[in-house]
LUMDRENNU-505537 format. One record per residue (C-alpha): z, y, x; residue number from 1. Coordinates in pm, 1 decimal, padded with zeros to 6 digits. Layout:
BEGIN
+----------+----------+----------+-----+
:       up :    north :     east : num :
+----------+----------+----------+-----+
:        Z :        Y :        X : NUM :
...
+----------+----------+----------+-----+
END
This chain:
BEGIN
+----------+----------+----------+-----+
:       up :    north :     east : num :
+----------+----------+----------+-----+
:  00016.5 : -00024.3 : -00040.4 :   1 :
: -00089.3 :  00302.7 :  00134.6 :   2 :
:  00147.1 :  00661.0 :  00187.3 :   3 :
:  00208.2 :  00878.7 : -00030.2 :   4 :
:  00007.1 :  01247.5 :  00067.8 :   5 :
:  00273.3 :  01488.1 :  00109.4 :   6 :
:  00173.5 :  01655.2 : -00256.2 :   7 :
:  00226.8 :  01301.4 : -00394.0 :   8 :
:  00594.0 :  01282.7 : -00242.1 :   9 :
:  00667.9 :  01587.6 : -00399.3 :  10 :
:  00557.6 :  01480.2 : -00776.1 :  11 :
:  00803.8 :  01132.5 : -00689.0 :  12 :
:  01070.5 :  01345.6 : -00593.6 :  13 :
:  01065.0 :  01609.1 : -00869.6 :  14 :
:  01045.7 :  01299.4 : -01052.8 :  15 :
:  01298.3 :  01111.3 : -00916.1 :  16 :
:  01543.3 :  01499.7 : -00871.5 :  17 :
:  01493.0 :  01527.0 : -01255.6 :  18 :
:  01527.5 :  01142.8 : -01419.1 :  19 :
:  01861.6 :  01125.0 : -01585.7 :  20 :
:  01686.3 :  01454.9 : -01796.0 :  21 :
:  01416.3 :  01306.8 : -01879.7 :  22 :
:  01634.2 :  01013.5 : -01993.5 :  23 :
:  01766.4 :  01206.9 : -02229.9 :  24 :
:  01509.4 :  01449.6 : -02342.2 :  25 :
:  01344.1 :  01097.1 : -02474.5 :  26 :
:  01673.8 :  00952.5 : -02590.3 :  27 :
:  01687.9 :  01340.7 : -02755.5 :  28 :
:  01312.8 :  01216.6 : -02987.1 :  29 :
:  01416.9 :  00834.3 : -03013.7 :  30 :
:  01701.1 :  01009.8 : -03226.8 :  31 :
:  01443.7 :  01235.3 : -03451.7 :  32 :
:  01231.1 :  00886.1 : -03455.7 :  33 :
:  01528.9 :  00709.2 : -03621.2 :  34 :
:  01575.5 :  00942.1 : -03933.4 :  35 :
:  01202.5 :  00919.5 : -03994.3 :  36 :
:  01127.7 :  00528.1 : -03933.6 :  37 :
:  01201.0 :  00210.0 : -04114.7 :  38 :
:  01130.9 : -00179.6 : -04050.7 :  39 :
:  01074.5 : -00345.1 : -03728.1 :  40 :
:  01043.6 :  00019.5 : -03560.6 :  41 :
:  01361.4 :  00103.2 : -03633.2 :  42 :
:  01509.1 : -00189.8 : -03489.4 :  43 :
:  01320.7 : -00146.5 : -03173.7 :  44 :
:  01426.4 :  00179.6 : -03143.9 :  45 :
:  01779.8 :  00154.1 : -03192.5 :  46 :
:  01753.6 : -00171.0 : -02918.7 :  47 :
:  01558.8 :  00171.4 : -02682.9 :  48 :
:  01874.2 :  00356.9 : -02784.2 :  49 :
:  02088.6 :  00105.6 : -02584.2 :  50 :
:  01873.4 :  00059.8 : -02327.3 :  51 :
:  01910.7 :  00442.9 : -02283.7 :  52 :
:  02258.5 :  00456.7 : -02325.2 :  53 :
:  02346.5 :  00213.7 : -02050.8 :  54 :
:  02083.8 :  00369.9 : -01792.6 :  55 :
:  02288.7 :  00705.5 : -01890.7 :  56 :
:  02596.1 :  00525.4 : -01774.4 :  57 :
:  02784.9 :  00577.7 : -02122.2 :  58 :
:  03040.4 :  00328.6 : -02123.4 :  59 :
:  02977.8 :  00016.4 : -02268.0 :  60 :
:  03238.7 :  00062.9 : -02581.7 :  61 :
:  03074.6 :  00376.9 : -02671.7 :  62 :
:  02737.1 :  00162.1 : -02670.6 :  63 :
:  02807.1 : -00063.5 : -02889.5 :  64 :
:  03003.4 :  00135.5 : -03108.7 :  65 :
:  02708.8 :  00304.8 : -03201.9 :  66 :
:  02435.9 : -00000.8 : -03224.8 :  67 :
:  02711.5 : -00108.9 : -03435.0 :  68 :
:  02735.6 :  00161.9 : -03698.1 :  69 :
:  02354.8 :  00238.0 : -03645.9 :  70 :
:  02436.3 :  00605.7 : -03737.1 :  71 :
:  02215.4 :  00839.1 : -03626.9 :  72 :
:  02432.6 :  01167.7 : -03683.8 :  73 :
:  02655.2 :  00894.3 : -03370.0 :  74 :
:  02405.1 :  00891.3 : -03168.2 :  75 :
:  02292.8 :  01264.5 : -03219.7 :  76 :
:  02696.4 :  01391.4 : -03099.5 :  77 :
:  02660.1 :  01098.5 : -02786.9 :  78 :
:  02310.5 :  01318.0 : -02671.9 :  79 :
:  02503.2 :  01692.1 : -02784.8 :  80 :
:  02777.9 :  01589.0 : -02512.3 :  81 :
:  02582.1 :  01504.8 : -02245.1 :  82 :
:  02340.7 :  01808.3 : -02280.5 :  83 :
:  02704.2 :  02040.3 : -02233.5 :  84 :
:  02775.7 :  01816.2 : -01930.4 :  85 :
:  02440.9 :  01916.7 : -01826.1 :  86 :
+----------+----------+----------+-----+
END
C-alpha cells in the first residue's frame, strides 16, 4: 500500500481529530430518524444506537437502559449531555 500524500495525511488527521464529534452528529441524526420510522428499520436503528453509545464510551448500564426502554427522549437527553461536555 503506497504512503499517503501530505494532503491526504492532513485529511485523515482531521477526521480522527474530529471523530467523536462525527459520531455524536450521526447519533443525533439517528435520534431524529427514530421518531419517523417503523418496522425493521426501527430495529436496525436501535442496534446502531447501541453501537454508537458504546463507541462514545457511555457506561453499559445507561446503554442497556436506553435500549431496553427504546425511548428516543432518553437518547436525546444523553446526546444533550455529551454536547455540553464537548
